[in-house]
N, C-alpha and C positions, 0 to 999 in steps of 0.2 A: 330684821335680818334679810339679806338678799338671797336669791336663789342661785347665785353664781357659784361655780366650783372654786374652792380655795386651793391655792397651790399646794402641792404635795412635796415632801422632802425627796421622794423618789422620782419626782417628775419636775426637774428644775425649770422647764419651760412653762409649767402651770397649765398644761393641756388637759388634765384630768387624772384620774387614778390609773395606776399601772395595770396592765392586763393580767388576768389570773393565769397562773402557770398550769398548763394541761399535762405536761410531761417534763420530768427532770431526772437526769442521770449524770452522775460524775463517774468517769472511768478510772476509778481508783486502782492501784496495783493489786494483783491477785495475791493469795497466800504464798504461792511459790516465789513471787518476787520479794516478799517480805522475808522469807526464809533465806534467800540469796543475800539480802542486806545484813542479816544476822551473821551468816557465814563470812561475808566480807569483813565484818567487825572482828570476828575471831581470827581471820587471816591477818588483819592489821596487828592484832595483839601478838600473834605468833612471830611476826617479823620483828617487832620491837622488844619482846620479852627478854631475849638474851642480852640486850643492852641495859634496859632499866624497866622492871616490871610495873611500878606505879605510873610511869610516863606512858608505857605501852597500853595500859588499861585506859588512861585518859585519851590518848590518841585514837584508840579503837572505838571508844564511845563517841567521841566527837565526829570522827569520819563516818561511822555508821549512821549516827543521828542526822548528819548533814545530807548524806545520800537519801535517807528516808524522807527528810523534809523536802528535798528537791523533787523526788518522785511524787510525793503527796500533793505538793503545791502546783506542780505542772500538769496534773491530771485534768484533761479537758472536760468541759460541761456540755451536755446536750440538753437544750431546753426549748420547749414549744409553748408559746402563749397563743391567745386567739389572734394576735397581730403579727407575730414574728417567729422565726426559727433561728436558734443559735447552735452552731456546731463548732466547738472549740473557739477560735478567735473570729470566726465568720458569722455574720448576721444577715438575714434576708427577710423581707416581708412575706407573709403567708400567701399573698396574692401570686407570688412568683414560684411557689412550690407546686410541682406536678406529682406524678405517681412515685411510689416508693416500692423498691424491690428488696426482698430479704434473701440473703445467701448464708448458708451454713456449710461447715465441713470443707470438702474439696471445692465446691462451688464458690465458697468465700475466698479461698486461696486464688482461684482463677480470676474472680472479679477484682481482687486487689492487685493482681500481677499481670499476666499476659492479656487478660480481658479488660484492663483499665484503659481509659482514654487519658492521654497525657495532659489534656486541658482541664481535667476534673480537679476539684478541690478535694484533697485527701486528708483525713484525720484518723490515723492508725495508732493503735497501741498494741504491742505484741502479746500482751496478757489477756486480750479480749478477742475471741475468735469470730463470732457472728458479725455480719456486715449488712448495712443498709445502704442502698443506692438511692439517693433522693434526686429525682430529675427536676431540673429548673425550666421554667417556661418564660423567662425574661428575654425578649428578643434583642435587647441591648447588651446582654451578657454572653460572652463566648464560652463560658463554662457550661458544659452540657449537664453535669450533675455533681452532687457532693457524695463522696464515698466515706463512710465512717463506721468504725466498730461500735457495737452496742450490745450490752448484755441482754437487752429486751427489745430487739429490733421489730418484732411483731407488734408490740404495744406502740412503738414509735410510728410504725406504718399506719396503724389504726387511727392514732391521734391526727396524723397528717392527711387522713382521708382515703388511704389505700387499704384494702383488705387482703392481707397476706394468705389467708385461707383459700382465696380464689386465684392465687398466683400459681401458675403452673411451675412445677419443680423442673428447672432446666439449668443447663450449664451456660454461663455467660459467653457471649460470642467473642471470639478472638479474631481481631482484624490483622492477621499476619499471613503473608503468603508463604507457602511451603516450597522450598527449593529441592527438587528431586536430583539426586546425583546421577551423572551420566554413566551409562553402562560401558562406554568405550574408554573410560579413564583407567581401568585396571589392565588394559591389554597392551 
């Protein structure tokens, strides 16, 4: 037997075993979203019931199940291995990942809205409130950071090498100039 590494089915190039997963989170819809899907199904039934009850039941089930399947299958994945970071459809090598900031509550809203840089990669789901801002250190990439929702942003930050416990609680900076109204306009 030789000491060479045999090709792995998960590694089509045959470069070795895949990296171990250090963090994995799928941003599934919340309970409130699933309740809305059920309400949507009942609403579909209510619209069709006066015409034909059996068909209304079938249409309501099919439409609610389709909506649920779309929401479930389109939920993005956050995954960190020793070699890479995946946020939704985006992948980057860990060598290019810098510090991670965690925002909750009003600070999360500001970080995702007026405090966000338009060049950033954004991965938002309205049913997840906390936000992680992952700074990039790739000089060839104009993207300053990735901004993503996470139910466990502190754990994500720790895995990526930032300690959110030592992060000062602060409001994200908003780079917008304030225009003051002229006092002479009302005269």
